[in-house]
C-alpha positions in Angstrom: 79.0 45.6 -67.9 81.3 42.7 -66.8 80.8 40.3 -63.9 83.1 38.0 -62.0 82.2 35.7 -59.1 83.8 33.2 -56.7 82.2 31.2 -53.9 84.3 29.3 -51.6 84.5 27.6 -48.1 85.1 29.9 -45.1 88.7 29.1 -44.4 91.6 31.5 -44.1 93.6 29.0 -46.2 91.5 30.1 -49.2 92.7 33.6 -49.2 95.0 32.8 -52.2 91.9 32.1 -54.3 90.7 35.6 -53.4 94.1 37.0 -54.4 93.9 35.2 -57.8 90.4 36.7 -58.2 91.8 40.1 -57.5 94.6 39.7 -60.1 92.1 38.6 -62.8 90.1 41.6 -61.9 93.0 43.9 -62.5 93.7 42.3 -65.9 90.2 42.2 -67.2 88.9 45.5 -65.8 92.3 47.5 -66.6 92.1 49.3 -63.4 94.5 52.1 -62.4 97.1 51.3 -59.6 95.2 53.6 -57.2 91.8 52.0 -57.6 93.4 48.7 -57.7 95.1 49.1 -54.4 92.0 50.3 -52.7 89.9 47.4 -54.1 92.6 44.9 -53.1 92.8 46.0 -49.5 88.9 46.4 -49.2 88.3 43.0 -50.6 90.8 41.3 -48.4 89.4 43.1 -45.2 85.8 42.1 -46.2 86.7 38.6 -46.9 88.6 38.3 -43.8 85.7 39.6 -41.7 83.2 37.3 -43.5 85.4 34.2 -42.7 86.4 35.2 -39.1 83.2 36.9 -37.8 80.4 36.3 -40.2 80.9 32.6 -40.6 83.0 31.9 -37.5 85.5 30.0 -39.6 82.9 27.3 -40.1 84.2 25.6 -43.3 80.6 24.3 -44.1 79.6 28.0 -44.6 80.6 29.9 -47.7 81.7 33.4 -48.7 80.6 34.8 -52.0 82.7 37.5 -53.8 81.3 39.3 -56.8 82.7 42.0 -58.9 80.7 44.0 -61.5 82.3 46.7 -63.8 80.2 49.4 -65.3 81.5 52.3 -67.4 82.3 54.6 -64.4 82.6 52.2 -61.4 83.5 48.7 -60.1 81.0 47.3 -57.5 82.3 44.6 -55.2 80.1 42.5 -53.0 81.2 40.1 -50.3 78.4 38.0 -48.6 78.8 35.4 -45.9 76.2 33.0 -44.3 76.4 34.4 -40.9 73.7 36.1 -38.7 75.1 39.6 -39.6 76.0 42.3 -37.0 74.9 45.7 -36.0 76.7 47.8 -38.5 75.3 51.1 -37.2 77.4 50.9 -34.0 80.9 50.3 -35.1 83.6 51.9 -33.0 85.8 54.2 -34.9 89.5 53.0 -34.5 90.6 56.5 -35.5 89.5 57.8 -32.1 92.3 57.4 -29.4 90.0 55.5 -27.0 89.4 52.7 -29.7 92.9 52.4 -31.0 93.5 49.0 -29.0 90.1 47.8 -30.0 90.6 45.5 -33.1 86.8 45.3 -34.0 85.7 47.9 -36.6 89.3 48.4 -38.1 88.6 46.5 -41.3 85.3 48.3 -41.8 86.9 51.7 -41.2 89.6 50.8 -43.9 86.8 49.8 -46.3 84.9 52.9 -45.6 87.9 55.1 -46.2 89.0 53.3 -49.4 85.6 52.8 -51.1 83.4 55.6 -52.6 80.4 54.0 -51.3 79.9 51.4 -48.6 76.5 49.6 -48.0 75.6 46.8 -45.6 72.6 44.7 -46.3 71.1 41.3 -45.2 71.5 42.5 -41.6 75.1 43.1 -42.1 76.1 39.8 -43.8 76.4 41.3 -47.2 78.7 44.4 -47.9 78.7 46.3 -51.2 81.8 48.6 -51.9 81.7 50.9 -54.8 84.8 52.4 -56.5 84.6 55.1 -59.1 87.0 54.4 -61.8 86.9 57.8 -63.6 88.8 60.7 -62.0 
């Protein structure tokens, strides 16, 4: 089991650090292109949501990103210091009446790309699991 972690201020200008983290993840974990693409998009959506909505772009608050690789999966957690949200009632952007609604799109993408999606800490922590074996 290998683990990587970063913790940084809630500023969109810190997204390059997240991208560097993802590149290191790809090198160390030797992920397939398919899994790598899903993980990249999911992490960026989760971090974006954590900065914008979880921490309301408050630079005093932090976002923590962790990756753990086991033999058959990569588990990514993104946690913010916000109040959380009601993750049981997220509009599905795939339904026509919700297509103009921007909320829920990132979570919808994460749910489609990950093999398991779990919200804890009242929604302020998301855990995404990606199976690495076909």
